[in-house]
LOGUDREN-696245 format. One record per atom (N, C-alpha, C): chain; residue number from 1; residue in one letter; x, y, z. Coordinates in pm, whole numbers, plus 50000, padded with zeros to 5 digits. Example, Ala and Ser with C-alpha at 12.3 -4.5 7.8 and 13.67 -1.06 7.14 Angstrom:
ATOM   c     k   r       X       Y       Z
ATOM   A     1   A   51319   49431   50780
ATOM   A     1   A   51230   49550   50780
ATOM   A     1   A   51320   49670   50780
ATOM   A     2   S   51285   49775   50708
ATOM   A     2   S   51367   49894   50714
ATOM   A     2   S   51290   50003   50787
This chain:
ATOM   c     k   r       X       Y       Z
ATOM   A     1   M   50065   49886   50009
ATOM   A     1   M   49985   49987   50014
ATOM   A     1   M   50099   50130   50005
ATOM   A     2   R   50043   50199   49928
ATOM   A     2   R   50149   50331   49896
ATOM   A     2   R   50085   50434   50008
ATOM   A     3   M   50203   50489   50098
ATOM   A     3   M   50167   50588   50173
ATOM   A     3   M   50135   50741   50110
ATOM   A     4   N   49998   50800   50155
ATOM   A     4   N   49976   50922   50125
ATOM   A     4   N   50041   51018   50222
ATOM   A     5   Q   50157   51094   50186
ATOM   A     5   Q   50217   51161   50297
ATOM   A     5   Q   50151   51280   50317
ATOM   A     6   A   50058   51319   50263
ATOM   A     6   A   49970   51451   50306
ATOM   A     6   A   49839   51418   50330
ATOM   A     7   T   49828   51306   50373
ATOM   A     7   T   49667   51266   50408
ATOM   A     7   T   49680   51234   50538
ATOM   A     8   F   49613   51250   50665
ATOM   A     8   F   49639   51207   50780
ATOM   A     8   F   49488   51172   50807
ATOM   A     9   T   49470   51067   50907
ATOM   A     9   T   49352   51055   50945
ATOM   A     9   T   49359   51049   51107
ATOM   A    10   I   49283   51100   51154
ATOM   A    10   I   49263   51151   51303
ATOM   A    10   I   49190   51048   51393
ATOM   A    11   L   49204   50954   51468
ATOM   A    11   L   49123   50872   51560
ATOM   A    11   L   49088   50943   51671
ATOM   A    12   L   48954   50974   51680
ATOM   A    12   L   48854   51027   51785
ATOM   A    12   L   48776   50962   51849
ATOM   A    13   G   48733   50941   51961
ATOM   A    13   G   48674   50877   52079
ATOM   A    13   G   48527   50865   52026
ATOM   A    14   G   48480   50905   51900
ATOM   A    14   G   48301   50893   51888
ATOM   A    14   G   48281   50748   51819
ATOM   A    15   N   48155   50737   51769
ATOM   A    15   N   48122   50578   51747
ATOM   A    15   N   48186   50569   51578
ATOM   A    16   L   48231   50428   51536
ATOM   A    16   L   48249   50380   51410
ATOM   A    16   L   48203   50273   51389
ATOM   A    17   V   48152   50260   51268
ATOM   A    17   V   48139   50149   51218
ATOM   A    17   V   48210   50125   51099
ATOM   A    18   V   48287   50003   51073
ATOM   A    18   V   48380   49988   50969
ATOM   A    18   V   48305   49920   50838
ATOM   A    19   T   48298   49985   50724
ATOM   A    19   T   48264   49981   50575
ATOM   A    19   T   48376   49988   50504
ATOM   A    20   D   48349   49890   50383
ATOM   A    20   D   48423   49901   50284
ATOM   A    20   D   48447   50052   50198
ATOM   A    21   R   48324   50130   50213
ATOM   A    21   R   48360   50295   50183
ATOM   A    21   R   48475   50340   50274
ATOM   A    22   L   48464   50324   50355
ATOM   A    22   L   48541   50393   50474
ATOM   A    22   L   48679   50331   50484
ATOM   A    23   R   48705   50177   50467
ATOM   A    23   R   48817   50136   50428
ATOM   A    23   R   48928   50215   50319
ATOM   A    24   A   48798   50212   50200
ATOM   A    24   A   48880   50284   50066
ATOM   A    24   A   48915   50427   50096
ATOM   A    25   Q   48843   50494   50167
ATOM   A    25   Q   48904   50646   50184
ATOM   A    25   Q   48989   50656   50277
ATOM   A    26   L   49033   50555   50369
ATOM   A    26   L   49166   50534   50463
ATOM   A    26   L   49262   50488   50384
ATOM   A    27   E   49269   50429   50271
ATOM   A    27   E   49351   50351   50237
ATOM   A    27   E   49478   50450   50197
ATOM   A    28   G   49616   50421   50259
ATOM   A    28   G   49759   50488   50220
ATOM   A    28   G   49763   50603   50341
ATOM   A    29   C   49655   50655   50416
ATOM   A    29   C   49665   50728   50482
ATOM   A    29   C   49760   50735   50602
ATOM   A    30   R   49793   50834   50671
ATOM   A    30   R   49889   50844   50781
ATOM   A    30   R   49797   50860   50910
ATOM   A    31   F   49835   50787   51023
ATOM   A    31   F   49752   50795   51115
ATOM   A    31   F   49796   50852   51236
ATOM   A    32   I   49710   50918   51333
ATOM   A    32   I   49754   51010   51450
ATOM   A    32   I   49612   50955   51555
ATOM   A    33   A   49636   50915   51677
ATOM   A    33   A   49498   50862   51734
ATOM   A    33   A   49486   50992   51897
ATOM   A    34   A   49414   51013   51889
ATOM   A    34   A   49356   51123   51996
ATOM   A    34   A   49316   51039   52157
ATOM   A    35   D   49371   51005   52240
ATOM   A    35   D   49338   50972   52358
ATOM   A    35   D   49252   50799   52300
ATOM   A    36   S   49098   50800   52374
ATOM   A    36   S   49043   50697   52327
ATOM   A    36   S   49030   50663   52202
ATOM   A    37   G   49066   50729   52105
ATOM   A    37   G   49020   50732   51974
ATOM   A    37   G   49114   50586   51935
ATOM   A    38   M   49234   50564   51994
ATOM   A    38   M   49334   50434   51957
ATOM   A    38   M   49250   50334   51960
ATOM   A    39   R   49128   50292   52000
ATOM   A    39   R   49072   50156   52054
ATOM   A    39   R   49017   50174   51871
ATOM   A    40   H   48997   50254   51794
ATOM   A    40   H   48980   50209   51664
ATOM   A    40   H   49051   50173   51558
ATOM   A    41   A   49190   50186   51591
ATOM   A    41   A   49311   50154   51539
ATOM   A    41   A   49321   50007   51536
ATOM   A    42   Q   49256   49930   51612
ATOM   A    42   Q   49251   49768   51616
ATOM   A    42   Q   49143   49711   51509
ATOM   A    43   V   49026   49759   51512
ATOM   A    43   V   48961   49736   51435
ATOM   A    43   V   48970   49754   51294
ATOM   A    44   L   49063   49876   51245
ATOM   A    44   L   49129   49937   51143
ATOM   A    44   L   49240   49847   51115
ATOM   A    45   D   49267   49788   51155
ATOM   A    45   D   49405   49718   51155
ATOM   A    45   D   49534   49808   51115
ATOM   A    46   V   49517   49922   51170
ATOM   A    46   V   49613   50017   51160
ATOM   A    46   V   49701   50058   51263
ATOM   A    47   V   49829   50101   51256
ATOM   A    47   V   49910   50138   51381
ATOM   A    47   V   49910   50270   51363
ATOM   A    48   P   49908   50400   51445
ATOM   A    48   P   49923   50488   51397
ATOM   A    48   P   50053   50548   51437
ATOM   A    49   E   50106   50668   51355
ATOM   A    49   E   50255   50700   51414
ATOM   A    49   E   50250   50778   51550
ATOM   A    50   L   50179   50852   51583
ATOM   A    50   L   50157   50877   51725
ATOM   A    50   L   50009   50899   51790
ATOM   A    51   W   50012   50915   51930
ATOM   A    51   W   49931   50897   52021
ATOM   A    51   W   49954   51012   52114
ATOM   A    52   V   49838   51107   52099
ATOM   A    52   V   49817   51226   52200
ATOM   A    52   V   49716   51212   52263
ATOM   A    53   G   49757   51306   52370
ATOM   A    53   G   49612   51333   52469
ATOM   A    53   G   49638   51325   52599
ATOM   A    54   D   49566   51365   52713
ATOM   A    54   D   49555   51328   52861
ATOM   A    54   D   49548   51205   52908
ATOM   A    55   F   49509   51104   52784
ATOM   A    55   F   49486   50954   52855
ATOM   A    55   F   49416   50923   52935
ATOM   A    56   D   49294   51028   52972
ATOM   A    56   D   49204   51014   53098
ATOM   A    56   D   49074   50893   53035
ATOM   A    57   S   49088   50881   52940
ATOM   A    57   S   48961   50803   52845
ATOM   A    57   S   49033   50655   52822
ATOM   A    58   T   49156   50649   52841
ATOM   A    58   T   49251   50538   52748
ATOM   A    58   T   49273   50414   52893
ATOM   A    59   D   49232   50306   52914
ATOM   A    59   D   49245   50223   52991
ATOM   A    59   D   49389   50150   52994
ATOM   A    60   A   49413   50067   53083
ATOM   A    60   A   49561   49989   53071
ATOM   A    60   A   49570   49895   52968
ATOM   A    61   A   49449   49855   52955
ATOM   A    61   A   49462   49734   52856
ATOM   A    61   A   49499   49780   52711
ATOM   A    62   L   49383   49906   52683
ATOM   A    62   L   49409   49953   52532
ATOM   A    62   L   49539   50008   52565
ATOM   A    63   A   49623   50060   52630
ATOM   A    63   A   49769   50118   52632
ATOM   A    63   A   49851   49993   52578
ATOM   A    64   A   49829   49888   52661
ATOM   A    64   A   49911   49763   52642
ATOM   A    64   A   49909   49723   52523
ATOM   A    65   R   49807   49752   52438
ATOM   A    65   R   49800   49676   52318
ATOM   A    65   R   49907   49752   52195
ATOM   A    66   F   49919   49855   52214
ATOM   A    66   F   50005   49962   52146
ATOM   A    66   F   50138   50013   52186
ATOM   A    67   P   50242   49922   52255
ATOM   A    67   P   50364   50026   52352
ATOM   A    67   P   50475   50065   52253
ATOM   A    68   E   50448   50020   52109
ATOM   A    68   E   50558   50062   52005
ATOM   A    68   E   50533   50238   51959
ATOM   A    69   V   50413   50241   52006
ATOM   A    69   V   50362   50387   51938
ATOM   A    69   V   50384   50493   52014
ATOM   A    70   E   50422   50585   51979
ATOM   A    70   E   50511   50729   52023
ATOM   A    70   E   50379   50767   52077
ATOM   A    71   R   50420   50828   52232
ATOM   A    71   R   50309   50882   52283
ATOM   A    71   R   50339   51045   52317
ATOM   A    72   K   50280   51131   52334
ATOM   A    72   K   50288   51265   52364
ATOM   A    72   K   50156   51317   52470
ATOM   A    73   D   50235   51299   52576
ATOM   A    73   D   50134   51329   52719
ATOM   A    73   D   50090   51489   52765
ATOM   A    74   F   49990   51494   52764
ATOM   A    74   F   49921   51651   52807
ATOM   A    74   F   49847   51650   52928
ATOM   A    75   P   49893   51751   52995
ATOM   A    75   P   49774   51759   53150
ATOM   A    75   P   49637   51752   53109
ATOM   A    76   P   49542   51708   53211
ATOM   A    76   P   49381   51732   53170
ATOM   A    76   P   49357   51855   53154
ATOM   A    77   A   49410   51934   53240
ATOM   A    77   A   49379   52115   53217
ATOM   A    77   A   49452   52153   53146
ATOM   A    78   K   49377   52158   52993
ATOM   A    78   K   49456   52232   52899
ATOM   A    78   K   49385   52283   52807
ATOM   A    79   N   49420   52391   52700
ATOM   A    79   N   49345   52470   52633
ATOM   A    79   N   49273   52405   52486
ATOM   A    80   E   49323   52294   52502
ATOM   A    80   E   49288   52237   52331
ATOM   A    80   E   49206   52108   52388
ATOM   A    81   T   49164   52027   52302
ATOM   A    81   T   49105   51902   52303
ATOM   A    81   T   49188   51821   52262
ATOM   A    82   D   49196   51666   52294
ATOM   A    82   D   49311   51585   52226
ATOM   A    82   D   49287   51609   52067
ATOM   A    83   G   49176   51593   52027
ATOM   A    83   G   49150   51593   51875
ATOM   A    83   G   49244   51712   51822
ATOM   A    84   E   49219   51863   51876
ATOM   A    84   E   49295   51970   51825
ATOM   A    84   E   49427   51931   51841
ATOM   A    85   I   49494   51883   51931
ATOM   A    85   I   49608   51876   51959
ATOM   A    85   I   49677   51754   51845
ATOM   A    86   A   49587   51654   51807
ATOM   A    86   A   49647   51556   51716
ATOM   A    86   A   49629   51612   51622
ATOM   A    87   T   49542   51723   51551
ATOM   A    87   T   49524   51776   51436
ATOM   A    87   T   49649   51883   51407
ATOM   A    88   A   49695   51928   51538
ATOM   A    88   A   49813   52015   51494
ATOM   A    88   A   49939   51955   51481
ATOM   A    89   E   49956   51823   51528
ATOM   A    89   E   50052   51754   51510
ATOM   A    89   E   50048   51693   51354
ATOM   A    90   A   49931   51662   51327
ATOM   A    90   A   49925   51626   51193
ATOM   A    90   A   49958   51727   51051
ATOM   A    91   I   49905   51875   51104
ATOM   A    91   I   49951   51961   51010
ATOM   A    91   I   50086   52001   51014
ATOM   A    92   G   50127   51989   51144
ATOM   A    92   G   50285   52012   51163
ATOM   A    92   G   50402   51903   51097
ATOM   A    93   R   50347   51801   51058
ATOM   A    93   R   50373   51671   50980
ATOM   A    93   R   50375   51691   50815
ATOM   A    94   G   50311   51775   50771
ATOM   A    94   G   50259   51818   50610
ATOM   A    94   G   50176   51789   50580
ATOM   A    95   A   50044   51800   50668
ATOM   A    95   A   49885   51716   50639
ATOM   A    95   A   49837   51876   50531
ATOM   A    96   T   49755   51805   50428
ATOM   A    96   T   49677   51895   50374
ATOM   A    96   T   49529   51832   50376
ATOM   A    97   R   49547   51686   50389
ATOM   A    97   R   49399   51643   50367
ATOM   A    97   R   49377   51609   50481
ATOM   A    98   L   49249   51599   50594
ATOM   A    98   L   49264   51554   50713
ATOM   A    98   L   49106   51485   50727
ATOM   A    99   I   49085   51318   50805
ATOM   A    99   I   48993   51264   50764
ATOM   A    99   I   48978   51237   50945
ATOM   A   100   F   48872   51263   50982
ATOM   A   100   F   48825   51283   51122
ATOM   A   100   F   48749   51167   51159
ATOM   A   101   V   48842   51066   51184
ATOM   A   101   V   48738   50919   51201
ATOM   A   101   V   48682   50914   51381
ATOM   A   102   G   48529   50888   51368
ATOM   A   102   G   48499   50873   51520
ATOM   A   102   G   48481   51036   51566
ATOM   A   103   A   48429   51115   51466
ATOM   A   103   A   48409   51232   51470
ATOM   A   103   A   48266   51249   51484
ATOM   A   104   L   48174   51182   51484
ATOM   A   104   L   48044   51199   51477
ATOM   A   104   L   47949   51091   51573
ATOM   A   105   G   47870   51138   51644
ATOM   A   105   G   47799   51077   51758
ATOM   A   105   G   47887   51059   51867
ATOM   A   106   G   47842   50949   51921
ATOM   A   106   G   47898   50938   52097
ATOM   A   106   G   47849   50969   52190
ATOM   A   107   E   47904   50963   52336
ATOM   A   107   E   47826   51006   52459
ATOM   A   107   E   47823   51182   52446
ATOM   A   108   R   47901   51223   52381
ATOM   A   108   R   47949   51370   52397
ATOM   A   108   R   47912   51456   52287
ATOM   A   109   S   47767   51509   52306
ATOM   A   109   S   47698   51607   52178
ATOM   A   109   S   47794   51723   52152
ATOM   A   110   D   47873   51792   52266
ATOM   A   110   D   47940   51889   52266
ATOM   A   110   D   48087   51856   52181
ATOM   A   111   H   48117   51752   52200
ATOM   A   111   H   48249   51717   52123
ATOM   A   111   H   48196   51725   51990
ATOM   A   112   A   48097   51641   51960
ATOM   A   112   A   48042   51615   51813
ATOM   A   112   A   48038   51730   51750
ATOM   A   113   L   47946   51845   51800
ATOM   A   113   L   47952   51976   51759
ATOM   A   113   L   48074   52068   51730
ATOM   A   114   Q   48172   52038   51818
ATOM   A   114   Q   48279   52126   51789
ATOM   A   114   Q   48342   52052   51712
ATOM   A   115   H   48341   51948   51655
ATOM   A   115   H   48427   51886   51550
ATOM   A   115   H   48401   51941   51437
ATOM   A   116   L   48247   51937   51424
ATOM   A   116   L   48166   52019   51310
ATOM   A   116   L   48229   52141   51280
ATOM   A   117   L   48229   52269   51398
ATOM   A   117   L   48260   52375   51366
ATOM   A   117   L   48436   52390   51350
ATOM   A   118   Y   48500   52290   51438
ATOM   A   118   Y   48659   52268   51383
ATOM   A   118   Y   48685   52262   51267
ATOM   A   119   A   48598   52169   51174
ATOM   A   119   A   48612   52138   51032
ATOM   A   119   A   48636   52285   50976
ATOM   A   120   I   48496   52338   51007
ATOM   A   120   I   48450   52457   50881
ATOM   A   120   I   48560   52565   50904
ATOM   A   121   S   48637   52545   51026
ATOM   A   121   S   48744   52634   51064
ATOM   A   121   S   48878   52610   50995
ATOM   A   122   L   48868   52477   50968
ATOM   A   122   L   49030   52406   50895
ATOM   A   122   L   49019   52420   50737
ATOM   A   123   A   48859   52419   50728
ATOM   A   123   A   48840   52439   50588
ATOM   A   123   A   48869   52553   50497
ATOM   A   124   E   48812   52648   50608
ATOM   A   124   E   48872   52830   50566
ATOM   A   124   E   48991   52801   50543
ATOM   A   125   R   49063   52754   50620
ATOM   A   125   R   49212   52755   50628
ATOM   A   125   R   49284   52649   50493
ATOM   A   126   G   49203   52619   50419
ATOM   A   126   G   49236   52545   50295
ATOM   A   126   G   49250   52420   50304
ATOM   A   127   F   49216   52369   50409
ATOM   A   127   F   49246   52202   50436
ATOM   A   127   F   49121   52120   50387
ATOM   A   128   D   49160   52019   50326
ATOM   A   128   D   49063   51928   50268
ATOM   A   128   D   48978   51830   50372
ATOM   A   129   I   48876   51884   50415
ATOM   A   129   I   48847   51751   50540
ATOM   A   129   I   48715   51669   50520
ATOM   A   130   L   48715   51562   50561
ATOM   A   130   L   48605   51466   50576
ATOM   A   130   L   48573   51423   50714
ATOM   A   131   L   48474   51433   50784
ATOM   A   131   L   48444   51361   50924
ATOM   A   131   L   48367   51250   50902
ATOM   A   132   T   48369   51137   50983
ATOM   A   132   T   48282   51005   50936
ATOM   A   132   T   48295   50962   51072
ATOM   A   133   S   48176   50869   51108
ATOM   A   133   S   48158   50769   51177
ATOM   A   133   S   48153   50649   51118
ATOM   A   134   G   48169   50644   50961
ATOM   A   134   G   48131   50491   50878
ATOM   A   134   G   47988   50486   50847
ATOM   A   135   E   47900   50522   50891
ATOM   A   135   E   47755   50544   50894
ATOM   A   135   E   47715   50680   50847
ATOM   A   136   E   47799   50759   50852
ATOM   A   136   E   47758   50885   50828
ATOM   A   136   E   47881   50992   50759
ATOM   A   137   E   47876   51076   50704
ATOM   A   137   E   48007   51166   50681
ATOM   A   137   E   47969   51283   50688
ATOM   A   138   A   48046   51376   50674
ATOM   A   138   A   48022   51560   50717
ATOM   A   138   A   48145   51589   50616
ATOM   A   139   V   48104   51701   50535
ATOM   A   139   V   48218   51758   50474
ATOM   A   139   V   48198   51909   50461
ATOM   A   140   P   48237   52025   50510
ATOM   A   140   P   48226   52155   50510
ATOM   A   140   P   48199   52180   50358
ATOM   A   141   L   48105   52309   50366
ATOM   A   141   L   48057   52351   50221
ATOM   A   141   L   48070   52497   50251
ATOM   A   142   L   48171   52595   50192
ATOM   A   142   L   48197   52711   50184
ATOM   A   142   L   48176   52760   50027
ATOM   A   143   K   48222   52893   50023
ATOM   A   143   K   48221   52958   49899
ATOM   A   143   K   48271   52881   49785
ATOM   A   144   G   48210   52856   49707
ATOM   A   144   G   48291   52742   49582
ATOM   A   144   G   48212   52617   49536
ATOM   A   145   E   48293   52516   49500
ATOM   A   145   E   48188   52404   49451
ATOM   A   145   E   48246   52297   49527
ATOM   A   146   K   48147   52191   49556
ATOM   A   146   K   48178   52052   49609
ATOM   A   146   K   48123   51920   49523
ATOM   A   147   T   48194   51852   49509
ATOM   A   147   T   48105   51737   49468
ATOM   A   147   T   48160   51627   49555
ATOM   A   148   L   48036   51546   49559
ATOM   A   148   L   48039   51456   49667
ATOM   A   148   L   47975   51313   49574
ATOM   A   149   D   48084   51207   49569
ATOM   A   149   D   48051   51060   49501
ATOM   A   149   D   47958   51005   49609
ATOM   A   150   L   47811   51004   49618
ATOM   A   150   L   47757   50949   49703
ATOM   A   150   L   47648   50832   49626
ATOM   A   151   P   47607   50701   49677
ATOM   A   151   P   47564   50615   49618
ATOM   A   151   P   47403   50648   49561
ATOM   A   152   K   47350   50628   49475
ATOM   A   152   K   47224   50660   49442
ATOM   A   152   K   47165   50624   49504
ATOM   A   153   R   47027   50726   49552
ATOM   A   153   R   46920   50680   49647
ATOM   A   153   R   46993   50705   49784
ATOM   A   154   S   47114   50747   49805
ATOM   A   154   S   47154   50750   49960
ATOM   A   154   S   47096   50908   49989
ATOM   A   155   L   47060   50909   50123
ATOM   A   155   L   47030   51043   50216
ATOM   A   155   L   47132   51148   50223
ATOM   A   156   F   47117   51291   50238
ATOM   A   156   F   47233   51380   50275
ATOM   A   156   F   47146   51518   50286
ATOM   A   157   S   47204   51584   50351
ATOM   A   157   S   47141   51704   50414
ATOM   A   157   S   47224   51828   50437
ATOM   A   158   I   47217   51941   50407
ATOM   A   158   I   47303   52048   50420
ATOM   A   158   I   47231   52139   50539
ATOM   A   159   L   47333   52158   50622
ATOM   A   159   L   47294   52214   50759
ATOM   A   159   L   47349   52384   50728
ATOM   A   160   G   47293   52468   50744
ATOM   A   160   G   47397   52630   50707
ATOM   A   160   G   47422   52637   50857
ATOM   A   161   F   47559   52690   50862
ATOM   A   161   F   47589   52749   50999
ATOM   A   161   F   47628   52936   51002
ATOM   A   162   S   47541   52976   50831
ATOM   A   162   S   47509   53118   50856
ATOM   A   162   S   47392   53081   50735
ATOM   A   163   P   47354   53208   50704
ATOM   A   163   P   47280   53225   50603
ATOM   A   163   P   47360   53188   50482
ATOM   A   164   L   47267   53136   50376
ATOM   A   164   L   47344   53089   50290
ATOM   A   164   L   47296   53187   50178
ATOM   A   165   E   47398   53208   50027
ATOM   A   165   E   47347   53263   49913
ATOM   A   165   E   47368   53174   49809
ATOM   A   166   G   47303   53194   49696
ATOM   A   166   G   47331   53140   49567
ATOM   A   166   G   47384   52996   49605
ATOM   A   167   L   47315   52902   49633
ATOM   A   167   L   47317   52760   49709
ATOM   A   167   L   47273   52707   49553
ATOM   A   168   D   47343   52628   49470
ATOM   A   168   D   47302   52508   49380
ATOM   A   168   D   47316   52383   49442
ATOM   A   169   I   47249   52281   49401
ATOM   A   169   I   47252   52135   49468
ATOM   A   169   I   47216   52078   49308
ATOM   A   170   L   47303   52002   49265
ATOM   A   170   L   47288   51911   49127
ATOM   A   170   L   47293   51804   49165
ATOM   A   171   G   47195   51731   49079
ATOM   A   171   G   47258   51578   49122
ATOM   A   171   G   47127   51511   49196
ATOM   A   172   A   47056   51584   49249
ATOM   A   172   A   46969   51520   49338
ATOM   A   172   A   46823   51533   49310
ATOM   A   173   R   46729   51441   49389
ATOM   A   173   R   46610   51437   49400
ATOM   A   173   R   46545   51575   49371
ATOM   A   174   Y   46575   51663   49480
ATOM   A   174   Y   46539   51777   49493
ATOM   A   174   Y   46646   51892   49484
ATOM   A   175   P   46691   51953   49351
ATOM   A   175   P   46795   52038   49347
ATOM   A   175   P   46738   52186   49370
ATOM   A   176   L   46854   52256   49349
ATOM   A   176   L   46804   52403   49397
ATOM   A   176   L   46869   52477   49297
ATOM   A   177   K   46837   52589   49238
ATOM   A   177   K   46946   52678   49186
ATOM   A   177   K   46912   52811   49248
ATOM   A   178   D   47063   52873   49285
ATOM   A   178   D   47072   53026   49332
ATOM   A   178   D   46977   52995   49455
ATOM   A   179   F   46954   52944   49534
ATOM   A   179   F   46881   52938   49674
ATOM   A   179   F   46926   53043   49741
ATOM   A   180   S   46852   53079   49846
ATOM   A   180   S   46863   53148   49955
ATOM   A   180   S   46859   53095   50064
ATOM   A   181   L   46890   53067   50175
ATOM   A   181   L   46867   52950   50280
ATOM   A   181   L   46920   53036   50413
ATOM   A   182   P   46758   53092   50466
ATOM   A   182   P   46786   53157   50587
ATOM   A   182   P   46868   53088   50686
ATOM   A   183   F   46914   53159   50798
ATOM   A   183   F   46962   53058   50895
ATOM   A   183   F   46885   53007   50977
ATOM   A   184   G   46890   52868   51032
ATOM   A   184   G   46793   52782   51121
ATOM   A   184   G   46703   52695   51022
ATOM   A   185   S   46713   52729   50874
ATOM   A   185   S   46581   52670   50777
ATOM   A   185   S   46617   52521   50778
ATOM   A   186   S   46511   52429   50777
ATOM   A   186   S   46530   52312   50756
ATOM   A   186   S   46502   52268   50645
ATOM   A   187   R   46514   52364   50544
ATOM   A   187   R   46459   52337   50363
ATOM   A   187   R   46548   52260   50306
ATOM   A   188   T   46683   52250   50350
ATOM   A   188   T   46770   52173   50295
ATOM   A   188   T   46797   52016   50382
ATOM   A   189   V   46722   51974   50440
ATOM   A   189   V   46736   51863   50504
ATOM   A   189   V   46689   51741   50450
ATOM   A   190   S   46714   51608   50458
ATOM   A   190   S   46662   51511   50367
ATOM   A   190   S   46651   51498   50255
ATOM   A   191   N   46748   51548   50189
ATOM   A   191   N   46762   51491   50018
ATOM   A   191   N   46805   51383   49987
ATOM   A   192   V   46786   51347   49850
ATOM   A   192   V   46825   51202   49795
ATOM   A   192   V   46912   51223   49673
ATOM   A   193   A   47013   51188   49700
ATOM   A   193   A   47147   51171   49574
ATOM   A   193   A   47070   51076   49449
ATOM   A   194   E   47071   51136   49336
ATOM   A   194   E   47088   51057   49200
ATOM   A   194   E   47194   51018   49196
ATOM   A   195   G   47307   50989   49229
ATOM   A   195   G   47450   50969   49211
ATOM   A   195   G   47541   51057   49295
ATOM   A   196   P   47661   51121   49206
ATOM   A   196   P   47728   51206   49249
ATOM   A   196   P   47675   51364   49239
ATOM   A   197   V   47672   51411   49338
ATOM   A   197   V   47588   51560   49367
ATOM   A   197   V   47674   51650   49359
ATOM   A   198   T   47653   51762   49305
ATOM   A   198   T   47769   51910   49339
ATOM   A   198   T   47667   51974   49398
ATOM   A   199   F   47765   52055   49456
ATOM   A   199   F   47697   52190   49547
ATOM   A   199   F   47789   52335   49491
ATOM   A   200   H   47707   52422   49447
ATOM   A   200   H   47822   52561   49441
ATOM   A   200   H   47736   52645   49524
ATOM   A   201   L   47816   52734   49625
ATOM   A   201   L   47762   52821   49722
ATOM   A   201   L   47855   52978   49668
ATOM   A   202   R   47746   53088   49685
ATOM   A   202   R   47817   53204   49665
ATOM   A   202   R   47869   53284   49775
ATOM   A   203   E   47798   53266   49896
ATOM   A   203   E   47804   53303   50011
ATOM   A   203   E   47771   53214   50144
ATOM   A   204   G   47833   53240   50254
ATOM   A   204   G   47801   53108   50347
ATOM   A   204   G   47893   53022   50401
ATOM   A   205   R   47836   52978   50533
ATOM   A   205   R   47940   52823   50540
ATOM   A   205   R   47815   52727   50604
ATOM   A   206   A   47871   52611   50545
ATOM   A   206   A   47744   52501   50594
ATOM   A   206   A   47834   52340   50590
ATOM   A   207   M   47736   52247   50597
ATOM   A   207   M   47812   52139   50649
ATOM   A   207   M   47731   52042   50580
ATOM   A   208   I   47770   51933   50468
ATOM   A   208   I   47710   51865   50419
ATOM   A   208   I   47714   51742   50499
ATOM   A   209   L   47590   51666   50533
ATOM   A   209   L   47581   51564   50609
ATOM   A   209   L   47547   51449   50524
ATOM   A   210   A   47595   51345   50506
ATOM   A   210   A   47550   51228   50405
ATOM   A   210   A   47557   51124   50477
ATOM   A   211   R   47471   51044   50430
ATOM   A   211   R   47458   50864   50478
ATOM   A   211   R   47446   50812   50370
ATOM   A   212   P   47577   50763   50328
ATOM   A   212   P   47581   50692   50208
ATOM   A   212   P   47565   50511   50233
ATOM   A   213   H   47496   50505   50295
ATOM   A   213   H   47432   50344   50358
ATOM   A   213   H   47301   50333   50352
ATOM   A   214   D   47243   50484   50373
ATOM   A   214   D   47127   50508   50428
ATOM   A   214   D   47014   50554   50293
ATOM   A   215   F   46947   50426   50255
ATOM   A   215   F   46837   50460   50126
ATOM   A   215   F   46710   50453   50194
ATOM   A   216   S   46678   50506   50286
ATOM   A   216   S   46545   50498   50360
ATOM   A   216   S   46469   50623   50279
ATOM   A   217   G   46520   50705   50213
ATOM   A   217   G   46449   50796   50141
ATOM   A   217   G   46400   50747   50038
ATOM   A   218   A   46470   50635   49984
ATOM   A   218   A   46421   50588   49832
ATOM   A   218   A   46286   50595   49783
């Protein structure tokens, strides 16, 4: 397997379902684990190059499985989450694309929401971002164009983190053209892909949430 030196996967502590689509997305990546996100390394059959965090949610059994992985310990009283620390390490090692595994769902809704906000801020800095739980994927949508290769009849939504102007949705059951979405509107929730879907946005910040294995809207 050829290593992609600029694509890093950050293993976070949220839910994960391993699918063929997920494995294909992670092929050739470099890996950094954030605290209990290391538990996903075993099911993905990968060995991260670095493990960071305060390790308050890592038990002794998990720590014993990966004695060869370099660790960087941080105090619990710190200004960043373990995931943000792991991301900074990846960027310092040359990352231009970041995949956050275990970023959606889990016990901490505050963490999941923060991951979405942080992903948008990273996209604004020019990084290519994907957040995934295996069952669900999230991709920032900023000014410009974005195309997602989604299976036909799979569900997706757009959540605006600001008012949206000039929104196009092409390749979906419910297309839009030059649409203005008020902040807080549910108009772009629960659309259905007809294959790859292309989005254009003139102004605003949003997140595309897709469920590539969910065909309940078909």
